[in-house]
N, C-alpha and C positions, 0 to 999 in steps of 0.2 A: 894901611895896605887892604884891611877886609872890605872895608867901606869903597874902595876903588874895584873891589874884585865884586860886591855888590852890586854898583853901579854898573858893570859891565855885564852882569849877567841879567841884572832889568833890561836894559838896553839888547840885549840879544834876545831876550824872549819877546818885545816889543816889536824889534825887525821880526822876528818869526812870525808874529802874528799876523803884521800887516802886510808880509810875505803871504801867508795863504789866504788873506784876506783878496789880494789882487788876483793870485789864481784863480778865485771863485770869480770874481769879475770876470776876465779874460776866458774862464770857461763857460760862463753865463752870453758874452758879446758874440763867443763863437758858434753856441748850438740858436742863437738870435740871428746869427748870418746865415746860419745852412737853412733855419727854416723857411729865412726870405725867399734863398735863392731854390728851395724846395719848392715853395709857393709861385715865385715871379716864372720858373722854367717846367719843371714836370709837373705839377697840377695844371699848368696849361696846356701841355699838351696832351693829358690825359681826356681833358674836357673834349677838345677839338675832335681827339681819335672818337669818344664815347655819339659828338654831337654829328660824323661825319657817318659813323655807322647807323645812327639812327636813321639819317637822309636816304642813306643805302636803302636800308629797309622800305624805305617808303616812297621810295623812288620806282617809276612807273615803265621807264624804259632802260634798256640795257646800259645805254652810253653814259645816262646819269649815275647808275649806280656803281658803274665802272668807275667814274671822276671820284666820285665821293669812297671807293675803295682804296684808289690810288694815293688821294688826299691823305687819307688814314693810316696806312701806311708809311708815306712820307713822316707824318707828324710822329709815328714810331720811331722810324729813323732816329730825327732827332733829339726827340724823347730818352730814346737808348745813348746818344752821344753824351746826352748833358749830363744822365746818368753816370755815366764812365765820369767824363771832367768833373764833376761833383766829389765823387767815390775819389779820382786822383786827387782832388783838392785839400782831400782829406787826410792824406799822408805825407807828411812831414818828415818823416824820417827818410824821403827822397830829398827831402830837401836839406837835411842834416847829414846824410850820407855821402852826397854826390857836392855838394854845397849850391850857392845860385847857378853859379856858371852850367856847371854839369848838370841842372833840374832842368835852366831853357834849353841846353844842347837835346836833354834827353824828350823835352814835348816837341822841337822842331825837329825832330830825327822821327818820332811817334804823328804828326801831322804829316811830313813825307811822304812815309810810308803810306801813308792811309789815303791823303787825299792829293798827291802828287804836290804839292808848293815844295818848291823850291827856294829855303831861306837859309839867307848866307848870317850869322852872329859874330859882332864883333862886341869883343868883352877888353875892357882895359881899365887900370886901376889895380887897387886893392880892395877886389869884391867881397874877400872872407871878414873883413873891416865894416862890412855892412850888418846894422844888430839883424838881429832873427826876424823879429815884425815886419820891418820892414825888407827883408829881403822874400819874407811869405806875402806880401804886398805885393813888390814888385813881378815876382811869380805870376802871380794872379793875372794882373794888369797884362803883363807877357801873351798868358792864354788866351786873354779874352781879346786881346787886338786880334791874336793872329786866329782867333776863331770868330771874328766877324771880317777878317779878311778872307777870310774863306766863304765865310756866308753870304757878304752882300757886296763883293767888291770885286769879286768873279777875277782874281789877280792870281799870274801865274808864277810871281817872283815875291819876295818879302825881304824886310832886311830888318834885324834887331841890332841895337846897337844901345850900349852899358856901358855907363863909363864913369867910375867912380873917382871922387877927390877927397880929399880931407877936409871941404867943406860942404859936397854936393852929391847926389848922385842922380845923373842923365839916362834915361831911357828914352828911346825912341825906337817905333815901330813904325816903318814905311813897305808899302805895297806899290804893285804897277797896276794896283785894279781902278774900275772906273770913278769912282769918286763919288761924292753927292753938292750939290748946291747948297749952304746953311741956308742961304735966304728961302729957301723954300720949306714951310711949316712942317 
C-alpha cells in the first residue's frame, strides 16, 4: 500500500513539473506571438507616420504637405485600431466569460457600431466543447477575417458561420466585397 501511495505521489509530482513546463512554453509562445504582432503592425505604422511627417517637413508646397499629413493621420488611425485589437486579443477573460459564441458576437457588435458592417452570425453544435486554445484561435481568425473585410473588401455585409461536430470545427467568414484575383501576385 505504501509503495502504491509513493508511486502515485511521484507521478503527481512528475505531472506537476510537466504542467509547469508546458505553461512556461505557452507563455513563451504567446510572448513571441505578441512580439511578432507588434513588429508586423504597430512598428510599421509608426515608421510610416515618421516617414510622412519628415516628408511633410521637407515639402515645398502646401498640397504635398497636406497629402503627407493626411497619410500620417490615416496611419495613426490604423495603428490605433491595431493597438486596440491587439489589447483586446490579450483579454482571454472575455472568451472565458462569454464563451466562443459570445466573444464572436461581441466582436461583430463592436465592428457593426464602429464601421457599419452588417454581420450575420450562425453558430451550431456544441461550441462549449471546443478546447480553449482552439477557441482562442477561432476567435482570432474571425477577428482578422472581419478586419480584412473592412480594410480590403469594401464590403457592406458579412456572414460568420461556426459549425461544431464531434469530429470537426468549421469556421467560414464570407462577405459581399470586391474580392481579388488569386492569379495576380
